[in-house]
C-alpha positions in Angstrom: 8.4 1.0 4.5 10.4 1.3 7.6 13.7 1.2 9.4 14.6 -1.6 11.7 17.4 -1.3 14.2 19.2 -4.6 13.9 22.5 -6.2 14.6 22.8 -9.3 12.4 25.0 -11.9 14.1 23.2 -14.7 12.1 21.8 -15.2 8.6 18.2 -13.9 8.4 17.4 -16.7 6.0 18.9 -19.9 7.6 19.6 -18.5 11.1 23.2 -19.9 11.1 26.3 -18.0 12.1 28.8 -17.3 9.4 28.1 -14.0 7.7 30.9 -12.4 5.8 31.1 -8.9 4.3 31.6 -9.0 0.5 31.7 -5.3 -0.1 31.5 -2.0 1.9 30.8 1.4 0.6 30.3 4.8 2.1 26.7 6.0 1.6 25.2 9.4 2.2 24.5 8.9 5.9 26.5 5.8 6.8 27.9 2.6 5.4 26.3 0.2 2.9 27.5 -3.4 3.3 26.8 -6.4 1.1 26.9 -9.6 3.1 26.8 -13.3 2.2 26.0 -16.3 4.4 28.7 -19.0 4.2 26.0 -21.7 4.9 23.2 -21.0 2.5 25.0 -18.4 0.3 22.2 -15.9 0.4 23.3 -12.3 -0.2 21.7 -9.2 1.4 22.5 -5.5 2.0 22.7 -3.8 5.4 23.0 -0.1 6.1 24.8 1.2 9.1 23.8 4.7 10.1 24.3 6.9 13.2 21.9 6.8 16.0 20.9 10.4 15.3 20.1 9.7 11.7 18.1 6.5 12.7 16.1 8.5 15.3 15.3 11.3 12.8 14.2 8.7 10.2 11.9 7.1 12.7 10.3 10.4 13.5 9.9 11.2 9.8 8.1 7.9 9.2 5.8 8.6 12.1 4.9 12.0 10.6 4.4 10.5 7.2 2.0 7.9 8.6 0.0 10.6 10.4 -0.1 12.7 7.2 -1.3 9.7 5.3 -4.1 9.1 7.8 -5.2 12.7 7.5 -5.2 12.7 3.7 -7.0 9.4 3.4 -9.7 10.6 5.8 -9.2 7.5 7.9 -8.0 8.1 11.4 -7.3 4.4 11.8 -5.0 4.3 8.8 -1.4 4.6 10.0 0.6 3.4 7.0 0.3 3.3 3.3 -0.4 -0.1 1.7 2.7 -2.4 1.8 3.9 -3.6 -1.5 3.9 -7.4 -1.5 6.5 -9.0 -3.7 4.3 -12.0 -4.2 1.9 -9.8 -6.1 4.6 -8.3 -8.4 4.8 -9.5 -12.0 8.6 -9.7 -11.5 8.2 -12.4 -8.9 9.7 -15.6 -10.2 9.1 -18.7 -8.0 9.6 -16.8 -4.7 12.5 -14.6 -5.9 12.9 -11.3 -7.6 13.7 -11.3 -11.3 16.1 -8.4 -10.7 17.7 -10.4 -7.8 17.2 -7.5 -5.4 18.2 -8.5 -1.9 15.3 -6.5 -0.4 12.8 -9.1 -1.9 9.9 -9.6 0.5 11.3 -7.3 3.2 10.0 -4.1 4.7 12.3 -2.3 2.2 10.5 -3.7 -0.8 8.1 -0.8 -0.8 11.0 1.3 -2.3 11.1 -0.9 -5.4 10.7 1.2 -8.5 10.1 -2.0 -10.7 7.0 -3.1 -8.8 4.1 -4.0 -11.2 1.0 -5.7 -9.8 0.3 -9.0 -11.5 -2.9 -9.1 -13.5 
């Protein structure tokens, strides 16, 4: 779980220039954009938020990690366990069965469909 301040001039998958915006929508605190790489055709979502919202979110994540450390009784624990898409029963040959663009990213912790493979 986390926010990363990024400017994406190139595809995060193939590292080539050639991103194009497929769709833009207003979100609660900014703009949600669906993008597609013209080289490898991978699609992903970016969220553009104000600097104030970004800074507030970073502070909240720090507070959450401190609270987690206190509740777990482990002063060294700073973050909850990260959901790994590879362990999910919806993982299909290195891709999400639901085709979520957040597959195997830091945002995958927000997936409500995660089920640990037995």
